[in-house]
Structures are given as C-alpha cells and as structure tokens.
C-alpha positions as CSV (number, residue, x, y, z in Angstrom):
1,X,124.2,1.3,9.8
2,X,127.7,2.7,9.4
3,X,130.6,0.5,10.5
4,X,131.6,1.2,14.2
5,X,135.3,2.4,14.1
6,X,137.1,3.0,17.3
7,X,139.6,5.9,17.9
8,X,141.8,6.9,20.7
9,X,142.2,10.6,21.4
10,X,145.6,10.6,22.7
11,X,148.2,12.7,21.6
12,X,150.0,9.8,19.7
13,X,146.9,9.6,17.0
14,X,146.7,13.6,16.8
15,X,147.0,13.6,13.2
16,X,144.3,11.3,12.6
17,X,142.2,13.1,15.5
18,X,142.6,16.6,13.4
19,X,141.5,14.8,10.4
20,X,138.7,13.0,11.8
21,X,137.0,16.3,13.7
22,X,138.4,18.9,11.6
23,X,138.3,17.7,8.0
24,X,135.5,15.3,7.6
25,X,137.1,12.1,7.5
26,X,134.6,10.7,9.9
27,X,132.1,10.6,7.0
28,X,130.0,7.0,6.9
29,X,131.4,5.9,10.5
30,X,129.9,5.6,13.4
31,X,132.9,6.7,15.6
32,X,134.0,5.2,19.2
33,X,136.1,7.5,21.2
34,X,137.5,5.6,24.1
35,X,141.0,4.9,25.8
36,X,143.1,2.0,24.6
37,X,142.0,-0.7,26.9
38,X,138.4,-0.4,26.1
39,X,139.1,-0.3,22.4
40,X,140.8,-3.2,22.9
41,X,138.2,-5.3,24.9
42,X,135.5,-4.0,22.6
43,X,137.3,-5.5,19.5
44,X,137.5,-8.8,21.6
45,X,134.0,-8.8,22.2
46,X,133.1,-7.8,18.3
47,X,131.7,-4.9,19.5
48,X,133.7,-2.7,17.0
49,X,134.3,-3.3,13.5
50,X,137.6,-1.6,13.2
51,X,139.9,0.0,15.8
52,X,143.3,0.9,16.8
53,X,144.6,-2.0,19.1
54,X,147.6,-2.3,21.1
55,X,150.1,-4.8,19.6
56,X,149.9,-7.3,22.2
57,X,146.2,-7.2,22.5
58,X,146.0,-7.5,18.8
59,X,147.8,-11.0,19.4
60,X,145.6,-12.3,21.8
61,X,142.5,-12.2,19.3
62,X,144.2,-12.6,15.9
63,X,141.9,-15.4,15.5
64,X,139.0,-12.7,15.3
65,X,140.7,-10.2,13.6
66,X,143.3,-8.8,10.7
67,X,145.6,-6.2,10.4
68,X,144.9,-3.1,8.2
69,X,147.9,-3.0,6.0
70,X,150.4,-0.2,6.4
71,X,148.9,1.6,9.4
72,X,150.5,1.4,12.8
73,X,152.0,3.6,15.7
74,X,155.5,3.3,15.4
75,X,159.1,4.3,16.4
76,X,162.5,3.7,14.8
77,X,164.4,4.2,18.0
78,X,163.3,6.8,20.8
79,X,159.5,7.0,21.3
80,X,159.6,9.9,24.0
81,X,156.4,8.6,25.6
82,X,157.5,5.2,27.1
83,X,160.0,6.3,29.6
84,X,161.7,4.0,32.9
85,X,162.7,6.4,35.5
86,X,164.9,4.6,37.8
87,X,166.9,5.4,41.2
88,X,169.7,2.9,39.8
89,X,171.5,1.8,36.8
90,X,169.3,-0.4,34.5
91,X,171.5,-3.2,35.0
92,X,171.3,-3.2,39.1
93,X,167.0,-3.7,39.0
94,X,167.7,-7.4,39.6
95,X,164.9,-8.5,42.1
96,X,163.9,-4.8,42.9
97,X,160.5,-3.5,42.7
98,X,159.0,-1.7,39.3
99,X,156.0,0.3,39.5
100,X,154.0,0.0,35.9
101,X,152.0,3.1,36.2
102,X,149.2,2.5,33.3
103,X,147.2,-0.4,31.9
104,X,149.2,-0.7,28.7
105,X,149.9,-4.1,27.7
106,X,152.2,-3.6,25.0
107,X,154.8,-1.3,27.1
108,X,154.6,-3.8,30.2
109,X,155.5,-6.6,28.1
110,X,158.1,-4.7,26.2
111,X,159.7,-3.6,29.3
112,X,159.6,-7.1,30.5
113,X,161.3,-8.5,27.3
114,X,164.0,-5.9,27.4
115,X,165.0,-6.5,31.0
116,X,165.1,-10.1,30.5
117,X,166.8,-10.7,27.1
118,X,169.0,-7.5,27.2
119,X,170.2,-7.4,30.9
120,X,169.2,-10.9,32.1
121,X,167.0,-9.2,35.1
122,X,163.9,-10.6,36.9
123,X,162.4,-7.7,38.6
124,X,159.3,-7.7,40.7
125,X,156.3,-5.4,39.2
126,X,153.7,-3.9,40.3
127,X,150.8,-2.0,39.0
128,X,150.2,1.5,40.6
129,X,149.0,5.3,39.4
130,X,152.2,7.3,40.4
131,X,152.5,11.4,39.6
132,X,155.1,12.2,37.4
133,X,155.7,15.4,39.2
134,X,156.2,13.6,42.7
135,X,158.2,10.2,41.9
136,X,160.4,8.5,44.5
137,X,158.9,10.1,47.5
138,X,160.8,9.6,51.1
139,X,158.7,6.6,51.9
140,X,158.4,4.7,48.4
141,X,159.9,1.5,48.5
142,X,160.5,1.0,44.6
143,X,163.5,1.1,42.5
144,X,161.8,2.3,39.2
145,X,158.8,3.3,37.5
146,X,157.6,2.9,33.7
147,X,155.5,5.9,32.5
148,X,153.7,6.1,29.8
149,X,151.8,8.8,27.5
150,X,151.8,12.1,28.7
151,X,153.6,11.2,31.8
152,X,156.4,9.9,29.8
153,X,156.1,13.0,28.0
154,X,156.4,15.2,31.0
155,X,159.4,13.4,32.8
156,X,161.1,13.0,29.3
157,X,161.6,17.1,29.3
158,X,161.7,17.5,33.3
159,X,164.7,15.3,34.1
160,X,165.4,15.2,37.7
161,X,169.0,15.2,39.5
162,X,170.3,11.6,40.9
163,X,167.8,9.7,38.6
164,X,168.6,7.5,35.6
165,X,166.0,8.0,32.4
166,X,165.8,5.0,29.9
167,X,163.6,5.4,26.9
168,X,161.9,2.2,26.3
169,X,162.0,2.4,22.2
170,X,165.6,3.6,21.9
171,X,166.5,0.4,24.5
172,X,164.6,-2.3,22.0
173,X,166.0,-0.6,19.0
174,X,169.7,-1.0,20.7
175,X,168.8,-4.7,21.7
176,X,167.3,-5.6,18.3
177,X,168.2,-2.9,15.8
178,X,164.7,-2.7,14.7
179,X,161.7,-0.2,15.2
180,X,159.1,-1.3,17.2
181,X,155.1,-1.3,16.3
182,X,153.3,-0.4,19.7
183,X,149.7,-0.2,17.8
184,X,148.5,-1.4,14.8
185,X,144.6,-0.9,13.1
186,X,142.4,-3.9,12.9
187,X,139.3,-5.1,11.3
188,X,136.9,-7.9,12.5
189,X,137.4,-10.9,10.5
190,X,133.7,-11.6,10.4
191,X,132.9,-7.9,9.5
192,X,135.4,-7.7,6.4
193,X,134.4,-11.1,4.9
194,X,130.4,-9.5,4.5
195,X,131.9,-5.7,4.2
196,X,135.3,-5.4,2.2
197,X,134.2,-2.6,-0.2
198,X,133.4,-0.7,2.9
199,X,136.5,-1.5,4.9
200,X,138.6,-0.6,1.9
201,X,136.9,3.0,2.0
202,X,137.3,3.4,5.7
203,X,141.0,2.5,5.6
204,X,141.9,5.0,3.0
205,X,140.2,7.5,4.9
206,X,142.4,6.6,8.2
207,X,145.6,6.6,6.2
208,X,144.4,9.5,4.5
209,X,143.6,11.2,7.6
210,X,147.2,10.6,9.2
211,X,148.9,11.9,6.1
212,X,146.5,15.0,6.1
213,X,147.6,15.7,9.7
214,X,151.0,15.5,9.3
215,X,150.8,17.4,6.0
216,X,148.8,19.9,8.0
217,X,150.9,20.0,11.2
218,X,150.6,23.6,12.2
219,X,147.0,23.3,12.1
220,X,147.1,20.0,14.0
221,X,148.9,21.3,16.8
222,X,146.9,24.4,17.2
223,X,144.0,22.2,18.1
224,X,145.8,21.3,21.1
225,X,147.4,24.4,22.1
226,X,145.3,25.4,24.9
227,X,145.2,21.8,26.5
228,X,148.9,20.5,26.6
229,X,151.5,21.5,29.0
230,X,154.2,20.7,26.3
231,X,155.6,23.5,24.0
232,X,155.3,23.6,20.1
233,X,158.8,22.8,19.7
234,X,158.5,19.5,22.2
235,X,155.6,18.5,20.3
236,X,157.2,19.2,16.7
237,X,159.6,16.9,17.8
238,X,157.5,14.2,19.0
239,X,155.8,13.9,15.6
240,X,159.1,13.7,14.0
241,X,159.6,10.7,16.1
242,X,156.4,8.9,15.7
243,X,155.7,7.1,12.2
244,X,152.4,5.7,11.0
245,X,153.2,3.3,8.4
246,X,154.0,-0.4,8.8
247,X,156.2,-1.6,6.2
248,X,157.8,-5.1,5.9
249,X,160.7,-4.0,8.1
250,X,158.3,-2.8,10.6
251,X,156.2,-5.9,10.3
252,X,159.4,-8.1,10.9
253,X,160.0,-6.1,13.9
254,X,156.0,-6.9,15.0
255,X,156.9,-10.5,14.2
256,X,160.2,-10.4,16.5
257,X,158.6,-8.9,19.3
258,X,155.4,-11.4,19.4
259,X,158.3,-14.2,19.4
260,X,160.3,-12.7,22.4
261,X,157.0,-12.4,24.1
262,X,156.4,-16.2,23.4
263,X,160.0,-17.1,25.0
264,X,159.4,-14.9,27.9
265,X,156.2,-16.4,28.9
266,X,154.1,-13.4,28.3
267,X,152.1,-14.5,25.2
268,X,150.8,-18.1,24.8
269,X,151.8,-18.7,21.3
270,X,152.5,-16.8,18.1
271,X,149.6,-14.8,16.7
272,X,148.5,-15.4,13.0
273,X,148.9,-12.1,11.3
274,X,147.0,-12.0,8.6
275,X,146.4,-8.4,6.4
276,X,143.4,-7.0,4.7
277,X,143.8,-7.0,0.8
278,X,142.8,-3.3,-0.2
C-alpha cells in the first residue's frame, strides 16, 4: 500500500500541484487532496502519513509528528493572501469587533499576536463568512475583517476608498524583523520509524515538485488561467513573494511564533520540533 500523502489544491501550493498532476511526481503516493482544516484533522487522527499542516496545527500534535526538512509555505514580509481590512487605523481597534472569515488557525493566531504584542490591543473576535466584494455593508457592526487566501488576494488588488489595508506578513516582519512560516510538511512519527526510505523518497519528490513548478512558472500558470480572476502579472508577483524553503532563520522565526503564541495563551506549551533526517 502506498503512503497516504495529503495535498492542498490551493494557489499557494500551485508549484507542487503542477508537478504532482502534470509531471508524474505523485508516483508511489496515495494522494489525498483536501482543504487545510481537513488535512490537519487527518494528521491528528493518524489517517495520513505525510501532509502539509498549518504551523499552528502542527504545534498541537508535535508529539505525534515530525517536520520534513526545508519545506514549508513562507513569506519574508508581505504575503498578499492574509489581509486585515479595517474601517479604522489598526491602532484604534481595541475592544472593537474583528471578523475572522475562515477557519485558519495560523492566520488567526498571527493576527492576535500582532495586535496584542505590537499594538497592545484586545479586540473581540467572531468567526463568520464574508463576501470580499461586499465588505462593510450598512448594517454591519464589525470594525475590521481578516481575509485569507483568494479572498485576501482579491481585496489586496481591489482597494476601496476609505478603508485601511494591512498585510499580516508585513506586520509580522515589522514587529519581529523575521520571515513567517505559515505551513509546514509533517510526517507521522510511527510511519517514519517504520518507513524511513519511503519517507526520504517522497520528501525528494515534494521538495523537487516545488522547485520544478517554480522553474516552469509559465506552464504552471497555464494550469489555472481559465479558473482564476487574477491576471498573469498578479500571479507572477504572488509567486515572487511566496517561498517554499525553511532554512535556519525561518525555523527560528517559527520557534518565535510558537513562543509568542504561548505568551498570548493561544498555545498551551512550546511544541517539540524534531526534523526528519533524509
């Protein structure tokens, strides 16, 4: 039986999607394509062997999982796909209602850390789906909304007069001077113990898949040209911003994210980070 490998078919994983679906990199894998929250749950329940996970979700199960080396979703400054849109300047959001528009634990945690640590703010948060094309309707009682993924990219390229826009990757960089690791690739500890050679082979395909997609950027973008509202130039710009390697500096930034999450009572304890040897 092939290893069960999770994959997110979102824009931020497009280089790997291209390699898996168009270049045969999925060989010897049982590929499970799902949204991040489902993959996080499947890893927690040991229903997957290897999968991308949000950085926050990995911290919650680090006793069951290990990190794959030098692979993640990272930005060093702006990220474009996590945007806080506000009626007021960010420093006026204390005790105000902020809508969190999607189940994205890492983004939620990151926003809360930044508002608490950089601005000394304690807003009220509510999870609710909002249409990015109709923000702040007449009867809405919230002061700001955190948008994620394609919704965030949309508002990032379509600013409305009178609103304030804050890129959360940029805010993290301003506060810490460091990049941010939004997602990691993890392997089940028991599976790794029993299948080290298979894990090494799959790792090389995943790592190589990202490199291959970026190298063939034009062909990669052809895959989504009929399915996206974004122009080719906007997508090219986005893939200049998103990085997929996690070096020592980025690993230290991830550790700082966890430390601040513990200080803000968003995580119970520091996770134990153990990296697979390939």
